[in-house]
N, C-alpha and C positions, 0 to 999 in steps of 0.2 A: 504494500500500500504506500509506504513512504517513498520508495523509488518511483512509483507510478505518479504520485503527486508532484514530485520534484521534476520529473520529465515533462509534465504538462504545464506547470506554472512557473518554473524557475529554469533559467538558462545561464550557466556560468561559463565565462570565457576569459581570455587574457589577451590584451593587445599591447603592442610595443608603446603606443602613445599613452594609454591610460592605466596600464597594469591590469589588476583584477577587476572584472566587470560582472555584475549580476543583473540580469534582465528578468523582470517579473511581469507576466502578462495579465495581471489583474490589479487595478488601481487600489481597491480596498485592501487587498492582501499586501500590496506594496506599502501602504500606509501603516499597517500593523507591523510589518517587518522593520520599517523605519523606526517606529517606537521601540521595538525590541532591541535593535542594535544600538540605539542611542541611550536608552534608559536602563536596560538590563546588562548590556555588554560593554558600554562605553566605547564603542567603535564608531569612529567618525567617517562619513562617506560624503561624496558629492552626489546629489540626486538630480536627475534630469527626467522631466516628464515628456513623453512622446505620445503621439496619437494612439499607438497600439500597445504601449508598454511603459514601464518606469524602469530606468537604468540607475543602478548604484555603482559608483566608481570608487574603488577601494585604494587606488594608487599603486605606484611602482613597487612599494614594499610588501604588497599583499601576494598571496599565492592562491591558486585554485583550491587546494586542499583545505585551507583555513576558511575560505568562503563557503565551501561545501559543508564544513563542520558547523558554521553559523546557521546555515539554512536547515540542516538536520536538527539542530537544537531548537530552532524556531518552529519547525513543523511538528516535532514531538511534543512541544509545549502546548500547542493549540488543541 
């Protein structure tokens, strides 16, 4: 169930320009995730709202594995 939800709602990637990027395809879920990373985890991100998704930019010091861990903690908390 967890992997299925992650595949449908969350997309994690890494770019040379932005470092770790998390794309969430649901604005309400993205808002909840933003609260989670800021208030529960004290992880700061740059957030950009796009027409079809919300992107969280974690920066060059991030890695895909750590972002995946945050998402898994968020999903299991819900």
